[in-house]
KOLZAZA-602931 format. One record per residue (C-alpha): x, z, y; residue in three letters; residue number from 1. Coordinates in pm, 1 decimal, padded with zeros to 6 digits. Layout:
N
[[X,Z,Y],"ALA",NUM],
...
***
This chain:
453
[[00256.8,00787.0,-04167.0],"MET",1],
[[-00013.8,00602.3,-03972.7],"GLU",2],
[[00091.5,00441.9,-03647.6],"GLU",3],
[[-00201.8,00592.7,-03459.9],"THR",4],
[[-00400.1,00902.2,-03538.3],"ARG",5],
[[-00586.2,01199.3,-03393.8],"THR",6],
[[-00400.9,01531.6,-03386.6],"VAL",7],
[[-00542.1,01882.9,-03374.7],"ASP",8],
[[-00295.8,02045.8,-03136.5],"VAL",9],
[[-00329.3,02401.3,-03269.7],"GLN",10],
[[-00293.0,02283.8,-03630.2],"THR",11],
[[00028.7,02105.8,-03535.0],"LEU",12],
[[00160.9,02420.6,-03361.7],"ILE",13],
[[00063.6,02629.3,-03667.0],"ASN",14],
[[00231.7,02399.0,-03917.6],"GLU",15],
[[00569.8,02367.2,-03744.2],"HIS",16],
[[00834.7,02629.4,-03704.8],"ARG",17],
[[00866.6,02792.1,-03365.2],"PHE",18],
[[01074.2,02528.6,-03186.9],"SER",19],
[[01357.2,02561.8,-02935.3],"ARG",20],
[[01115.9,02434.4,-02672.2],"PHE",21],
[[00870.0,02717.4,-02748.6],"GLN",22],
[[01157.9,02967.5,-02732.7],"TRP",23],
[[01239.5,02826.8,-02387.4],"LEU",24],
[[00880.0,02890.4,-02277.7],"VAL",25],
[[00907.5,03240.2,-02427.8],"PHE",26],
[[01235.0,03305.8,-02239.6],"ALA",27],
[[01085.8,03201.9,-01905.7],"MET",28],
[[00774.2,03415.1,-01959.3],"CYS",29],
[[00986.6,03708.6,-02078.5],"PHE",30],
[[01198.7,03701.4,-01762.3],"VAL",31],
[[00880.6,03684.3,-01550.4],"ILE",32],
[[00746.5,03996.4,-01722.8],"VAL",33],
[[01090.2,04163.1,-01700.6],"LEU",34],
[[01100.2,04113.4,-01322.4],"MET",35],
[[00735.7,04218.6,-01302.3],"ASP",36],
[[00838.8,04553.2,-01452.8],"GLY",37],
[[01143.2,04579.6,-01223.3],"PHE",38],
[[00949.6,04508.2,-00902.8],"ASP",39],
[[00650.9,04725.3,-00998.7],"THR",40],
[[00879.2,05026.4,-01050.5],"ALA",41],
[[01114.7,04949.2,-00758.7],"ALA",42],
[[00922.8,05154.3,-00502.1],"ILE",43],
[[00957.5,05467.0,-00716.1],"GLY",44],
[[01334.5,05424.2,-00733.9],"PHE",45],
[[01375.4,05394.7,-00356.5],"ILE",46],
[[01117.6,05660.4,-00258.2],"ALA",47],
[[01372.4,05947.7,-00220.3],"PRO",48],
[[01585.0,05730.4,00009.2],"SER",49],
[[01280.2,05644.9,00223.3],"LEU",50],
[[01202.3,06015.6,00268.4],"LEU",51],
[[01548.9,06089.5,00404.2],"SER",52],
[[01611.9,05772.4,00609.8],"GLU",53],
[[01273.2,05760.3,00783.8],"TRP",54],
[[01227.5,06140.9,00802.8],"ASN",55],
[[00880.1,06139.3,00648.9],"ILE",56],
[[00696.3,06379.8,00421.5],"GLY",57],
[[00591.6,06310.2,00063.1],"LYS",58],
[[00226.1,06272.9,00162.4],"ALA",59],
[[00318.6,05981.1,00391.2],"ALA",60],
[[00443.3,05788.9,00086.0],"LEU",61],
[[00099.6,05781.9,-00078.2],"ALA",62],
[[-00015.9,05454.5,00087.9],"PRO",63],
[[00303.0,05264.5,00006.1],"VAL",64],
[[00302.4,05393.7,-00352.1],"LEU",65],
[[-00060.5,05292.3,-00409.8],"SER",66],
[[-00049.8,04962.7,-00215.6],"ALA",67],
[[00105.6,04772.3,-00505.1],"ALA",68],
[[-00155.0,04911.4,-00748.4],"LEU",69],
[[-00439.4,04774.5,-00535.6],"PHE",70],
[[-00247.6,04448.3,-00498.2],"GLY",71],
[[-00201.9,04425.7,-00875.4],"LEU",72],
[[-00577.3,04454.9,-00926.7],"ALA",73],
[[-00657.8,04194.9,-00658.8],"CYS",74],
[[-00395.1,03953.1,-00787.9],"GLY",75],
[[-00524.9,03971.1,-01144.3],"ALA",76],
[[-00891.9,03932.3,-01046.7],"LEU",77],
[[-00819.4,03631.1,-00822.9],"LEU",78],
[[-00564.1,03451.9,-01040.8],"SER",79],
[[-00770.5,03435.1,-01360.2],"GLY",80],
[[-01039.8,03196.1,-01232.7],"PRO",81],
[[-00769.3,02998.4,-01046.2],"LEU",82],
[[-00572.1,02963.2,-01369.4],"SER",83],
[[-00874.2,02827.4,-01557.8],"ASP",84],
[[-00948.4,02586.2,-01272.2],"ARG",85],
[[-00599.9,02472.0,-01160.1],"CYS",86],
[[-00384.0,02535.9,-01466.7],"GLY",87],
[[-00150.4,02805.8,-01596.6],"ARG",88],
[[00169.2,02641.9,-01472.0],"ARG",89],
[[00087.8,02610.9,-01101.9],"VAL",90],
[[-00066.3,02959.2,-01069.0],"VAL",91],
[[00219.6,03123.2,-01259.3],"LEU",92],
[[00487.6,02946.1,-01053.2],"THR",93],
[[00319.2,03028.3,-00721.0],"LEU",94],
[[00266.2,03392.1,-00819.4],"SER",95],
[[00637.1,03431.2,-00902.9],"VAL",96],
[[00725.1,03275.7,-00566.7],"MET",97],
[[00483.7,03513.4,-00391.0],"LEU",98],
[[00609.6,03838.1,-00541.9],"PHE",99],
[[00971.0,03724.5,-00509.3],"GLY",100],
[[00937.6,03631.9,-00140.3],"ALA",101],
[[00738.9,03944.4,-00046.9],"SER",102],
[[00974.6,04177.8,-00236.4],"CYS",103],
[[01271.2,04012.4,-00063.9],"PHE",104],
[[01099.8,04049.8,00274.7],"ALA",105],
[[01031.3,04417.5,00196.7],"SER",106],
[[01404.4,04482.9,00223.0],"ALA",107],
[[01378.4,04408.3,00597.1],"PHE",108],
[[01077.4,04635.2,00664.8],"ALA",109],
[[01127.4,04838.2,00981.3],"ARG",110],
[[00870.4,05109.5,00915.5],"ASP",111],
[[00628.9,05243.9,00657.1],"LEU",112],
[[00340.5,05027.0,00778.3],"GLY",113],
[[00532.0,04703.8,00725.3],"GLU",114],
[[00656.4,04819.2,00386.8],"LEU",115],
[[00302.7,04913.3,00277.8],"THR",116],
[[00165.7,04570.7,00373.9],"ALA",117],
[[00449.8,04388.9,00198.3],"LEU",118],
[[00411.1,04604.4,-00114.4],"ARG",119],
[[00043.3,04504.3,-00127.8],"PHE",120],
[[00136.6,04134.3,-00111.5],"VAL",121],
[[00405.8,04194.4,-00375.0],"THR",122],
[[00139.2,04356.7,-00592.8],"GLY",123],
[[-00088.6,04053.3,-00557.0],"VAL",124],
[[00188.7,03828.4,-00687.0],"GLY",125],
[[00278.2,04066.8,-00968.6],"LEU",126],
[[-00087.7,04103.1,-01067.1],"GLY",127],
[[-00126.6,03724.9,-01082.9],"ALA",128],
[[00193.4,03664.0,-01279.4],"ALA",129],
[[00139.7,03899.2,-01573.7],"MET",130],
[[-00192.2,03766.2,-01712.5],"PRO",131],
[[-00086.8,03403.7,-01668.3],"ASN",132],
[[00239.4,03462.0,-01853.5],"ALA",133],
[[00037.8,03619.6,-02137.9],"VAL",134],
[[-00213.9,03333.1,-02139.9],"THR",135],
[[00049.6,03057.6,-02135.0],"LEU",136],
[[00256.7,03219.0,-02409.0],"MET",137],
[[-00046.3,03279.0,-02630.9],"SER",138],
[[-00142.8,02912.1,-02601.4],"GLU",139],
[[00202.1,02798.9,-02715.3],"PHE",140],
[[00202.7,03036.5,-03015.1],"SER",141],
[[00090.0,02970.4,-03374.4],"PRO",142],
[[-00223.5,03157.8,-03479.5],"ASP",143],
[[-00048.5,03361.7,-03748.6],"GLY",144],
[[00220.2,03498.3,-03513.9],"ARG",145],
[[00043.7,03505.3,-03176.4],"ARG",146],
[[00008.1,03882.4,-03138.4],"ALA",147],
[[00367.6,03942.3,-03248.5],"THR",148],
[[00508.2,03688.8,-03001.5],"ILE",149],
[[00292.4,03802.2,-02707.3],"VAL",150],
[[00370.2,04169.3,-02775.5],"ASN",151],
[[00741.9,04087.4,-02796.7],"LEU",152],
[[00719.5,03913.7,-02460.5],"MET",153],
[[00530.6,04212.0,-02315.7],"PHE",154],
[[00824.6,04437.6,-02406.7],"CYS",155],
[[00995.5,04286.4,-02103.2],"GLY",156],
[[00783.9,04502.4,-01872.6],"PHE",157],
[[00910.3,04849.0,-01978.3],"PRO",158],
[[01261.1,04704.0,-02020.1],"LEU",159],
[[01249.2,04576.3,-01662.1],"GLY",160],
[[01129.6,04912.5,-01532.4],"ALA",161],
[[01395.5,05103.5,-01728.0],"ALA",162],
[[01673.1,04857.5,-01637.4],"PHE",163],
[[01568.0,04884.9,-01273.4],"GLY",164],
[[01607.2,05260.4,-01284.9],"GLY",165],
[[01963.5,05244.4,-01413.7],"PHE",166],
[[02054.0,04964.1,-01173.2],"LEU",167],
[[01898.7,05141.4,-00874.6],"ALA",168],
[[02090.1,05460.4,-00955.8],"ALA",169],
[[02413.7,05260.4,-00917.2],"TRP",170],
[[02312.5,05029.0,-00630.5],"MET",171],
[[02155.7,05277.1,-00386.0],"ILE",172],
[[02469.5,05493.2,-00335.9],"PRO",173],
[[02686.1,05180.6,-00295.9],"HIS",174],
[[02462.8,04935.8,-00107.3],"PHE",175],
[[02155.6,05131.2,00008.9],"GLY",176],
[[01790.3,05121.1,-00096.9],"TRP",177],
[[01727.8,04778.5,00058.5],"ARG",178],
[[01963.6,04618.8,-00196.2],"SER",179],
[[01719.3,04704.1,-00477.5],"VAL",180],
[[01442.4,04508.6,-00303.9],"LEU",181],
[[01678.3,04220.4,-00221.9],"LEU",182],
[[01768.1,04187.0,-00590.4],"LEU",183],
[[01404.2,04227.9,-00695.8],"GLY",184],
[[01312.7,03937.3,-00467.3],"GLY",185],
[[01610.8,03704.6,-00514.6],"ALA",186],
[[01587.2,03682.5,-00895.7],"VAL",187],
[[01217.6,03576.6,-00902.5],"PRO",188],
[[01281.7,03319.6,-00627.7],"LEU",189],
[[01563.3,03165.8,-00835.0],"LEU",190],
[[01340.7,03183.3,-01142.9],"LEU",191],
[[01062.5,03002.4,-00954.7],"ALA",192],
[[01297.5,02705.7,-00903.6],"VAL",193],
[[01355.2,02694.7,-01280.3],"VAL",194],
[[00978.5,02714.2,-01342.4],"LEU",195],
[[00911.2,02420.1,-01109.2],"VAL",196],
[[01138.8,02194.2,-01314.9],"PHE",197],
[[01113.2,02335.0,-01667.7],"ARG",198],
[[00784.0,02521.8,-01720.7],"LEU",199],
[[00527.2,02304.1,-01904.1],"PRO",200],
[[00151.9,02322.1,-01871.9],"GLU",201],
[[-00036.7,02476.0,-02165.0],"SER",202],
[[-00117.4,02210.1,-02427.5],"ILE",203],
[[-00449.0,02376.9,-02512.0],"ARG",204],
[[-00542.3,02385.8,-02143.1],"TYR",205],
[[-00464.2,02014.3,-02104.7],"MET",206],
[[-00680.6,01926.7,-02404.4],"VAL",207],
[[-00965.7,02142.4,-02276.0],"ALA",208],
[[-00947.0,01973.1,-01933.6],"LYS",209],
[[-00934.0,01619.2,-02074.0],"GLY",210],
[[-00582.6,01544.2,-01950.5],"THR",211],
[[-00465.8,01188.0,-02041.4],"PRO",212],
[[-00324.0,01178.2,-02393.7],"ALA",213],
[[00013.2,01051.8,-02271.5],"GLY",214],
[[00083.8,01373.8,-02080.8],"LYS",215],
[[-00023.6,01589.0,-02376.8],"ILE",216],
[[00188.9,01381.2,-02613.6],"ARG",217],
[[00493.3,01421.7,-02389.2],"GLN",218],
[[00479.3,01802.7,-02412.9],"VAL",219],
[[00372.9,01817.8,-02777.0],"LEU",220],
[[00661.5,01594.3,-02888.1],"MET",221],
[[00901.6,01868.2,-02775.4],"ARG",222],
[[00745.8,02087.5,-03045.9],"ILE",223],
[[00712.7,01819.6,-03313.2],"SER",224],
[[00825.0,01453.9,-03316.5],"PRO",225],
[[00512.8,01377.7,-03525.8],"ASP",226],
[[00306.2,01389.0,-03205.3],"ALA",227],
[[00443.7,01048.2,-03100.4],"ARG",228],
[[00201.4,00879.6,-03341.1],"PHE",229],
[[-00106.9,01042.0,-03188.7],"ALA",230],
[[-00349.2,00848.2,-02968.8],"HIS",231],
[[-00602.6,01130.3,-02925.2],"ALA",232],
[[-00597.8,01508.9,-02938.3],"PHE",233],
[[-00860.6,01758.2,-03050.0],"VAL",234],
[[-00871.5,02133.5,-03057.2],"MET",235],
[[-01052.3,02385.9,-03275.3],"GLN",236],
[[-01181.8,02680.1,-03071.4],"GLU",237],
[[-01227.6,03013.8,-03246.5],"SER",238],
[[-01559.8,03062.9,-03066.2],"VAL",239],
[[-01817.6,02816.8,-02935.7],"LYS",240],
[[-01917.6,02797.5,-02571.4],"HIS",241],
[[-02117.9,02561.1,-02356.2],"ALA",242],
[[-01931.2,02243.2,-02270.1],"THR",243],
[[-01819.0,02236.1,-01908.6],"GLY",244],
[[-01825.8,02613.2,-01866.1],"GLU",245],
[[-01511.8,02789.0,-01756.7],"GLY",246],
[[-01368.1,03101.0,-01597.9],"GLY",247],
[[-01613.5,03377.4,-01514.6],"LEU",248],
[[-01912.0,03184.5,-01652.1],"ARG",249],
[[-01760.2,03220.7,-02001.2],"ILE",250],
[[-01630.9,03577.6,-01959.1],"VAL",251],
[[-01974.7,03698.0,-01840.2],"LEU",252],
[[-02182.7,03473.7,-02068.2],"SER",253],
[[-02408.7,03623.1,-02332.6],"ARG",254],
[[-02171.2,03570.9,-02630.9],"PRO",255],
[[-01880.9,03736.6,-02446.4],"PHE",256],
[[-02022.4,03992.2,-02200.1],"ILE",257],
[[-02030.6,04289.4,-02438.0],"LEU",258],
[[-01681.4,04219.3,-02568.1],"GLY",259],
[[-01556.4,04171.7,-02211.6],"SER",260],
[[-01697.9,04505.6,-02098.0],"VAL",261],
[[-01550.9,04682.2,-02401.1],"MET",262],
[[-01206.7,04532.0,-02326.5],"LEU",263],
[[-01235.6,04647.1,-01963.0],"TRP",264],
[[-01339.0,04998.9,-02064.9],"VAL",265],
[[-01059.5,05018.6,-02320.5],"CYS",266],
[[-00782.5,04901.4,-02086.5],"TYR",267],
[[-00916.5,05115.0,-01798.4],"PHE",268],
[[-00912.0,05430.5,-02011.6],"MET",269],
[[-00567.4,05348.2,-02148.6],"GLY",270],
[[-00427.1,05334.0,-01796.1],"LEU",271],
[[-00604.3,05660.8,-01711.2],"VAL",272],
[[-00382.2,05818.2,-01977.6],"ILE",273],
[[-00065.8,05628.5,-01885.5],"PHE",274],
[[-00063.8,05679.6,-01509.2],"TYR",275],
[[-00216.4,06026.3,-01528.4],"GLY",276],
[[00067.3,06145.8,-01750.5],"LEU",277],
[[00355.1,05939.7,-01609.0],"VAL",278],
[[00280.4,06051.8,-01253.0],"ASN",279],
[[00194.0,06415.0,-01323.5],"TRP",280],
[[00364.1,06526.9,-01644.5],"MET",281],
[[00693.0,06635.8,-01475.9],"PRO",282],
[[00494.4,06853.9,-01233.2],"VAL",283],
[[00268.0,06993.4,-01505.0],"LEU",284],
[[00560.6,07080.9,-01733.0],"LEU",285],
[[00747.1,07242.1,-01443.4],"LYS",286],
[[00439.0,07453.1,-01361.7],"ASP",287],
[[00425.4,07553.5,-01729.0],"ALA",288],
[[00767.3,07715.7,-01698.7],"GLY",289],
[[01018.8,07443.6,-01780.1],"LEU",290],
[[01312.0,07390.7,-01547.9],"THR",291],
[[01283.3,07076.9,-01328.9],"PRO",292],
[[01562.1,06906.5,-01525.9],"GLN",293],
[[01404.3,06982.1,-01864.0],"ARG",294],
[[01057.0,06885.5,-01739.1],"ALA",295],
[[01191.2,06547.3,-01622.0],"ALA",296],
[[01371.6,06493.8,-01953.5],"LEU",297],
[[01064.9,06568.9,-02164.8],"VAL",298],
[[00835.2,06361.1,-01942.6],"ALA",299],
[[01075.2,06063.5,-01965.6],"ALA",300],
[[01007.8,06048.9,-02340.3],"LEU",301],
[[00651.5,05929.7,-02274.1],"PHE",302],
[[00719.5,05588.2,-02111.7],"PRO",303],
[[01008.8,05532.5,-02355.3],"LEU",304],
[[00758.1,05515.0,-02637.0],"GLY",305],
[[00681.8,05143.6,-02615.7],"GLY",306],
[[00905.4,05069.4,-02912.7],"ALA",307],
[[00612.8,05020.6,-03152.8],"GLY",308],
[[00466.7,04721.4,-02968.6],"THR",309],
[[00622.4,04452.6,-03190.0],"VAL",310],
[[00523.8,04638.4,-03508.5],"LEU",311],
[[00167.8,04660.7,-03378.4],"CYS",312],
[[00174.4,04284.4,-03315.7],"GLY",313],
[[00280.2,04223.7,-03676.7],"LEU",314],
[[-00006.5,04443.4,-03798.9],"LEU",315],
[[-00252.3,04265.5,-03566.8],"MET",316],
[[-00150.1,03927.7,-03711.0],"ASP",317],
[[-00195.9,04057.1,-04065.0],"ARG",318],
[[-00502.7,04281.7,-04038.3],"PHE",319],
[[-00809.7,04311.0,-03814.5],"ASN",320],
[[-00658.5,04339.6,-03463.6],"PRO",321],
[[-00947.4,04538.1,-03313.1],"ASN",322],
[[-00914.6,04808.4,-03578.8],"ARG",323],
[[-00533.0,04817.8,-03557.2],"VAL",324],
[[-00535.8,04879.7,-03180.1],"VAL",325],
[[-00833.8,05118.9,-03207.7],"ALA",326],
[[-00638.3,05325.6,-03461.6],"ALA",327],
[[-00339.3,05340.4,-03223.3],"ALA",328],
[[-00565.7,05472.3,-02945.9],"TYR",329],
[[-00728.2,05726.3,-03180.3],"ALA",330],
[[-00398.0,05868.8,-03302.1],"PHE",331],
[[-00267.0,05851.6,-02946.1],"GLY",332],
[[-00557.0,06068.1,-02829.7],"ALA",333],
[[-00473.4,06324.1,-03099.1],"VAL",334],
[[-00107.5,06323.6,-02990.5],"ALA",335],
[[-00198.4,06369.5,-02620.5],"VAL",336],
[[-00419.4,06663.9,-02716.3],"TYR",337],
[[-00129.0,06805.6,-02919.8],"ALA",338],
[[00096.8,06795.8,-02610.5],"VAL",339],
[[-00129.6,07050.2,-02442.9],"GLY",340],
[[-00116.8,07275.4,-02748.1],"GLN",341],
[[00263.3,07259.4,-02789.5],"ALA",342],
[[00363.3,07450.1,-02475.9],"MET",343],
[[00611.9,07725.1,-02555.1],"GLY",344],
[[00781.5,07530.5,-02835.9],"ASN",345],
[[01020.0,07280.3,-02676.1],"ILE",346],
[[01098.6,07097.0,-03001.2],"GLY",347],
[[00732.4,07048.3,-03088.5],"LEU",348],
[[00655.8,06953.9,-02728.3],"LEU",349],
[[00920.8,06679.2,-02724.1],"MET",350],
[[00794.2,06537.1,-03054.0],"CYS",351],
[[00432.6,06538.6,-02931.9],"ALA",352],
[[00521.1,06368.1,-02600.8],"VAL",353],
[[00728.8,06099.4,-02772.3],"PHE",354],
[[00466.2,06026.4,-03041.1],"ILE",355],
[[00192.8,06015.2,-02775.8],"ALA",356],
[[00406.8,05770.8,-02576.8],"GLY",357],
[[00467.3,05547.5,-02877.8],"VAL",358],
[[00098.5,05529.1,-02968.3],"LEU",359],
[[-00053.1,05499.1,-02618.4],"VAL",360],
[[00206.0,05250.1,-02489.7],"ASN",361],
[[00185.2,05043.5,-02807.3],"THR",362],
[[-00193.9,05024.8,-02790.7],"ALA",363],
[[-00192.1,04943.3,-02419.7],"GLN",364],
[[00076.3,04674.1,-02451.2],"ALA",365],
[[-00119.7,04512.4,-02736.6],"SER",366],
[[-00436.8,04466.5,-02530.0],"MET",367],
[[-00334.3,04139.0,-02356.1],"PRO",368],
[[-00277.3,03973.7,-02695.3],"ALA",369],
[[-00615.9,04104.9,-02811.7],"LEU",370],
[[-00788.0,03963.2,-02502.4],"ALA",371],
[[-00608.3,03628.2,-02530.6],"ALA",372],
[[-00735.3,03588.3,-02887.8],"ALA",373],
[[-01092.6,03680.0,-02790.2],"PHE",374],
[[-01162.9,03409.3,-02530.6],"TYR",375],
[[-01173.5,03029.1,-02565.3],"PRO",376],
[[-00917.9,02822.2,-02377.6],"THR",377],
[[-01152.2,02737.9,-02087.8],"ALA",378],
[[-01200.7,03108.2,-02008.8],"GLY",379],
[[-00882.0,03267.6,-02142.1],"ARG",380],
[[-00701.3,03290.3,-01808.2],"GLY",381],
[[-00994.3,03468.2,-01644.9],"THR",382],
[[-01059.1,03689.2,-01948.8],"GLY",383],
[[-00704.0,03822.6,-01974.3],"VAL",384],
[[-00663.7,03857.7,-01596.5],"ALA",385],
[[-00992.2,04040.8,-01541.9],"TRP",386],
[[-00916.7,04289.3,-01819.2],"MET",387],
[[-00582.0,04363.9,-01654.6],"LEU",388],
[[-00737.1,04368.0,-01305.2],"GLY",389],
[[-01025.5,04601.3,-01385.4],"VAL",390],
[[-00788.5,04819.0,-01587.3],"GLY",391],
[[-00560.5,04870.9,-01286.0],"ARG",392],
[[-00829.2,05087.9,-01128.7],"PHE",393],
[[-00789.7,05312.4,-01433.2],"GLY",394],
[[-00432.2,05377.6,-01319.5],"GLY",395],
[[-00558.8,05489.3,-00980.4],"ILE",396],
[[-00834.2,05697.4,-01141.2],"ALA",397],
[[-00588.1,05864.2,-01380.0],"GLY",398],
[[-00370.9,05993.7,-01098.2],"SER",399],
[[-00671.9,06129.2,-00908.0],"PHE",400],
[[-00821.2,06282.0,-01225.5],"LEU",401],
[[-00516.0,06493.0,-01308.6],"VAL",402],
[[-00474.6,06588.3,-00941.4],"ALA",403],
[[-00835.2,06712.6,-00928.0],"GLU",404],
[[-00806.1,06901.9,-01256.8],"LEU",405],
[[-00494.4,07073.3,-01122.2],"SER",406],
[[-00674.6,07156.8,-00797.2],"ARG",407],
[[-00957.2,07312.2,-00998.1],"GLN",408],
[[-00688.6,07522.9,-01171.9],"GLN",409],
[[-00773.0,07388.2,-01517.7],"VAL",410],
[[-00514.7,07511.4,-01768.7],"GLY",411],
[[-00256.6,07279.4,-01921.4],"LEU",412],
[[-00431.1,07255.1,-02262.7],"PRO",413],
[[-00754.9,07170.7,-02080.5],"GLY",414],
[[-00593.0,06895.1,-01871.5],"ILE",415],
[[-00440.6,06725.9,-02176.3],"PHE",416],
[[-00770.0,06758.8,-02365.9],"THR",417],
[[-00959.3,06579.1,-02086.5],"VAL",418],
[[-00694.7,06303.7,-02070.2],"VAL",419],
[[-00705.6,06268.3,-02450.5],"ALA",420],
[[-01079.6,06195.1,-02431.1],"ILE",421],
[[-00990.9,05867.7,-02252.8],"ALA",422],
[[-00802.6,05756.8,-02565.4],"GLY",423],
[[-01103.8,05835.6,-02782.0],"ALA",424],
[[-01324.2,05628.1,-02549.3],"VAL",425],
[[-01082.0,05333.0,-02580.5],"SER",426],
[[-01097.8,05360.7,-02960.1],"CYS",427],
[[-01479.6,05364.4,-02960.4],"VAL",428],
[[-01494.9,05066.8,-02720.8],"ALA",429],
[[-01287.5,04850.1,-02957.5],"LEU",430],
[[-01491.5,04959.5,-03258.8],"LEU",431],
[[-01811.4,04860.7,-03073.2],"ILE",432],
[[-01654.3,04522.8,-02990.7],"LYS",433],
[[-01570.0,04478.1,-03359.1],"GLN",434],
[[-01908.8,04601.0,-03488.0],"ALA",435],
[[-02103.0,04358.4,-03268.8],"THR",436],
[[-01920.6,04065.6,-03428.0],"GLY",437],
[[-01765.9,03956.4,-03100.2],"SER",438],
[[-01457.5,03810.7,-03270.1],"THR",439],
[[-01459.6,03510.4,-03497.3],"GLU",440],
[[-01188.0,03319.7,-03671.4],"THR",441],
[[-01113.7,02952.9,-03642.3],"ALA",442],
[[-01272.9,02905.6,-03982.8],"ALA",443],
[[-01609.3,03010.3,-03836.1],"ASP",444],
[[-01621.0,02693.3,-03628.0],"VAL",445],
[[-01730.5,02399.4,-03834.2],"ALA",446],
[[-01572.8,02116.4,-03646.7],"ASP",447],
[[-01350.2,02035.8,-03352.5],"GLY",448],
[[-01439.3,01835.5,-03048.1],"GLU",449],
[[-01230.8,01546.1,-02918.9],"SER",450],
[[-01137.0,01663.4,-02571.9],"LEU",451],
[[-00862.6,01416.2,-02473.6],"ALA",452],
[[-00792.6,01051.8,-02547.2],"HIS",453],
***
C-alpha cells in the first residue's frame, strides 16, 4: 500500500463492514430517539393525574398538550440550518441537553402556565434532536444499507413512547406524575455527558467544510485502519450543487425546490393521518357503539403498527425508495378507508386498523431516510429538519380536521374516507418527486471534488 494517498470517504465506508465504532454511533443516536419518543409521549401519560391534582377540566389541557407540538416544529426548523453551519455533533448534543433540562424542570412546575411554557421548550429540544440524529447516522452509514440502518434507529421512537406508557403506569401510583418527568429529564442529561466525550462529528460534514485532514483521519481510522495512509480526503456527492452553498440555499434552490416541497407535502399529510387517528380513534369507535375498553384496545393497534419499518428500509436499499414508500402510503390509504367500512365486524375492524397502522407508520418512519438520501451533505441537516418541521403542522391539522368533521356530524365512513385521501396525496407527491428526476445516484456524478487536505 502507498504511504500517502487520497481517500474517498464514502467509498471507504461502503467497502468496510459496519464497525464497532459505527455501532457505537448508532447506539447513541438510538437512545436519543428512544428518549425523544418517551418525552414526546410523557404529557399524555400524566394528563389524567394533572386533571385530578390541579382540579382542571379537559379543555384546559389543550395548550399544554399542543405546546410540545409547536415546539417540535420550531426546533426542527431552527436546528437544520444550524446543523449545516455549526456541525451535527454540537447541535445534537445541545438539543439533548435542552430537552433533558426542560423536561426535568417540568417536574417542578407549580401550575399549568409554567408546565405549558416548559413543554414548549422541551418540544424545541426534541424537534432539534430527531433530524440531527437521522442526519448524523445517515452520514456514517454505507450507501447500500443506509435506509435500513436509519429506519432501524427510528424504531426507537415508538419503542420509547410504548416503554414510557408501561413505565408511567407503574411509576405514577408509586411516586406520582412528577417522577415520569424527572426520569424523562435525567436520562437525556446523563446521555448528553456521554455525547460530549464520545459522539464524533460526521465525516462527510467535515470533508464538506474543509476540516483539516488530521481530524478527519482520526475519526475515519476508527472505521478502517487503512485511513492512516491518507493525506487528503474527497467525497462523491449524489447530486451536484453550487460550491459554497449550504442550508436553506440548497433546499430551496432550483434543482431541489420541487423535491423539497413534495417531501413536505408527503410528511405533512402522513402526520394528518397519524395524529388524526391516534388522537380521535378511541372517541370515534366509542361513538360507533364499542365499549370504552374495546375502543381503546382497537385504537391501540394503530400506533403498534410500526413493525414494518426495517423491512421497508431493506426494500428501499434494494429498489427505488420513492416508489417503495409511495406504495406504502397508497396501500395505507386503502386500509384507512377500509377501517371506516368495517364497523359492525370487530374482527375485520381490528385487522383493518392494524394493517393501516403498519402501512402508515412504516411509510412515515421511512421518510427521514428518504430525505437524507435526497440532499447533499452541505444541505442535508436543513433538508431533513425542515421536512420534519413542516410536517409537524400536519399533526396539528389532523387533530383539527377530525374534530371539525365530527362537529359537522360526518358519519364514520366519511371521516375515514377524508383521512384516507391524505395518504393518497402523500403517494402522489412522492411519485411526482420521482417523475421529475429529482433523485440521482452516485454514479450520475462524474467526478469527486477534493474538499479537505
